[in-house]
Structures are given as C-alpha cells and as structure tokens.
C-alpha positions, 0 to 999 in steps of 0.5 A, a space after each residue: 511499469 515504470 523502472 524502479 528509482 530505489 532500492 528495495 530498503 529505500 522504496 519500502 522505507 519511503 512508502 511506510 513513511 508517507 503512509 503512517 505520517 500523511 495517509 494512514 490517518 485519513 484512510 484507517 477509520 474507515 477503510 480496513 482491510 483496503 488496499 492503498 496504492 501509493 505513489 512514493 515520490 508525490 504522496 498522491 493515493 488511491 483506495 480499492 479492494 484489490 491492489 491491481 485496482 488500486 495501482 490500476 487508478 494511481 497509475 491512470 493519473 501518475 504513469 511514472 508513479 513508483 508504487 508502494 501498496 499497503 493493507 489498512 489496518 494490517 501488517 502486510 498486504 499479503 499472507 504466505 503460508 498457513 494461518 494459525 488460529 489462536 485459541 481453537 481446538 
C-alpha cells in the first residue's frame, strides 16, 4: 500500500467531495449496497460487492492510489456495535 499523503481529515474531506460531486450521480441509481473505492488524487474509481475487491482493482490500475471507500446509499462502509431495530418489539 502506498504511504498516506494527507491527514485523516483531509483524506476524508477529499473522498467525500469527489464522491458527492462526481461519482454519486453515476453509481447511486443502480448500485445500492455496493462499495466504491476512489483514488482521491485522480477521481478514478471502482465499484464492487466488497471493499477489498474494489480497492484491489483500483490499485491494479493505479498502484499509487490514495483510496477512500464509500458504501452506496449508506452513511458508512462498516457498522460497529449492535444494530437498533425501530418499530419491532
């Protein structure tokens, strides 16, 4: 893996900005639940069922990619802790 070139906050800011402005309109209609791996330097991306698959394909094309991952239609790629189900008893 390439060495990080940005602080964590700058990495996240760039990834979110590229996703929202350039990629979301292309992938959101038909890829809910898929993972998008984005090179935050070039804006190139890959979509796959698993983050590792998307990142591996992107690194195959761009070995120096600075990768940010997003799960289409969700606020985070992974969830930690229990899931609260509302409306069920």
